N, C-alpha and C positions, 0 to 999 in steps of 0.2 A: 280614832281607834274603836269607838263604840259602833260606828256604822259598818266597819269592815266585816264583822261577823254576819251581817244581814244581807250583804250584796250577793251571796251565793244562792240564796233561796229562790229569787225570781227566775234566775237562769235555769235552775234545775226544774222548776215548775213548768217553764216554757218548753224545756226539752221533753218533759213528761207528756205534755199535750201533743207535741210533734210525734212522739213515739206512738201514741194512740192512733194518730192519723195514719202513720205508716202501716200499722197493723191492719187497720180497716182497708187500706189500699191493697195490701197483700192478700186479703181475703178474696180478692177477685181472681186469684190464680186458678188456672184450670189444671186438670189432671196431667196434661201433656207438658206442663211448664216446669222450669227448674229455678231454684232460688240459690244465689251465690252471694257471699260477701267478698269484695275485692279491696285490695289495699296495696300500697307500695312501701318499701323500706329502703333506706339508703345505707350502704355499707362503705365504711372507710377502712383503709389499711391500718391507720392508727387505732389501736383497740381502746374502747371505753374502759376505764378502770372501775370495776364494780366491787372487787374485793381482792386483797392480797395479804401477804404476811412479810414480816421482817423481824430481825432480832431486835430486842428492846434497845432503844437508843440509836438505832441505825435507820437511815432513809431507805424505804422500799425502792427497788429498781425494776422497771419494765423495759426490756430491750426493744428498741424500734429502729427501723431502717433510716428514718428521716424522710421517707416518701409517704405521701398520704393520698394515694389513688382512690378513686370512687367508682362504685358500681351501684346499680339500682335493681332490686328484685320486685317485679310486679307479680302478685299472687291472688289466687281465688280459692275459696273453699266452699264446697256444697254443704250447707248447714244441715241437710237431711242425711246425706250419706257419708260425709267426711272426705270425699274425693277432692284432690287438690290439683291446681295447675300453677306452674311457676315459669315466668319468662325473665331472662336476664337481659338487662339493657344498660348501655353506657350512660344514659341520662334519664330524666324524669319528666320530659315534656309530653305534649299531646301525641306526637307520633309514637312515642314509647308506650304510652297507655293504650293506644289503639292496637298495638301488637298483641296486648293481652286480650282485648276484645275478639280479635281474629282467632287467637288460639282457643278461646272459650267456645266460640261458635264451631270450630272444627271438631272439638271434643264432643260437643252436644249438638251435633248436626241434626238430630231427629227431634229435638225439643221444639215445641210449638213457639213458646216465648221464654226468653231467659230474663229473669228478674235479678238485677244487680243492686245490692246495698253498698253504698260507697259515700265517701266524703266529697265535699265541694272543692277539692284541689283544682287548680287551674287546668291541669292536664285532663281532668274529667269534665269540667264545664266548658271546655273549648268547643267552638261550633263544629269543628271537624270530628271531634269525638262523639258529640251528640248525633250528628248526621250519620256517622258510621253505625252507632248503636241502633238507630232507627232502621237502617238498611239490613241489619243483622237480626231484626225482630227482638230487640232487647229493650227492656224497661229500666231506666235509671231511676233509682229511688234514693233520694238524698237523705243522709243521716243528719241529725241535729249537730250543730257545731259544738266542739269541746265535749263530745260524748264518745270517746274512742272505745269505751267498754261495750258499746252496742255493735261494734264491728268485730266479728269473730276472727277475721284474717289479721286484723291489727293485734289482737291478743296472741295469736300464733306467732307473729313476728317478734313480739316482745319476749316471749319465752325462748325463741330461737336465738336471738341476739344475746340473751343472758348466758346461754349455754355454749355458743359457738364463737361469737364475735368479741367477747369481753376478755380482758386481762392478759391476753397474749397476742402477738402479731403473727399472722400467717406469712408464709414465704412470699406470696404475691397476692394481688387483688383478685386475680383469676382463680387461684386456689381457694381463697376465702369465699368468693362468690359461689363456687361449685360446692364447697362444704355446706354453705348456708342453704343452697337450693336442695341438696340431697338430704339435709337435716329435716327439711319440711316434707319432701316427697317420700322419704324413707319411713316415716311414721305409719303405723297401722291406721286404718280409718277411725277406729275407736280411740286410739291415742290422740289423733289430731283433733277429734271432737272434744275430748276431755281438756287438752291443753288450750283449745280455743274458747273454752267456757260454755260450749253448747250443751254439755251434759249436766251442767249445774241445774238444780231444781229452781233456781232463780233466773235462768236465762230468759230474756225478755220475749223471745219468740216460741217458748216451750209449748204453749197451748196451740198456737198456729201450726207448728210442725206436727203435733199429734193428730190434727184434723186433716193435714194436707198429704195427699198421696200422689206425688209426682214420679217421673221416671227415674230410675237409678243410673 
């Protein structure tokens, strides 16, 4: 029990060192470059129960259909402008992740280099994904493990699922997926940046973004 309180500090320190290295690498961005955070989230038709109410002494009930279909949303947010891209996919493998990369390049076709902050999920580290990224003039910048707070898109998904996917079941997985996608895309750019944590005075890339002037 005495050692358990100490085991978190080395991991956080190591992450802090990696974070500094990432910032130094991102300082190489040119004016024609774009910086995005990308992340995927899994949607299930069974709703996660975050909060509910019931009469005192009675069991709370959440009606469900008995089916638990799945969809995956791949998303990207421009941490300077708040612009978002969302791709709906049936799975979360490398081909699915690559669809997001293609959608990003179509949207930012005039960007010299696209810098992507992302985790080391197998769909991202797959050889095919990395080869495609190179072909599309993308720089993959790996975030430290177990530091989801560094990924603005991850934070946006968390807020979305709390508001849309929890506590009640949608009529179908397609309906839920469309609601979730539009929940992200329907935000104003300012709202998206705020919900993703980018506007926080403690956002880890705050100083970098103030110095960087890339295309909108």
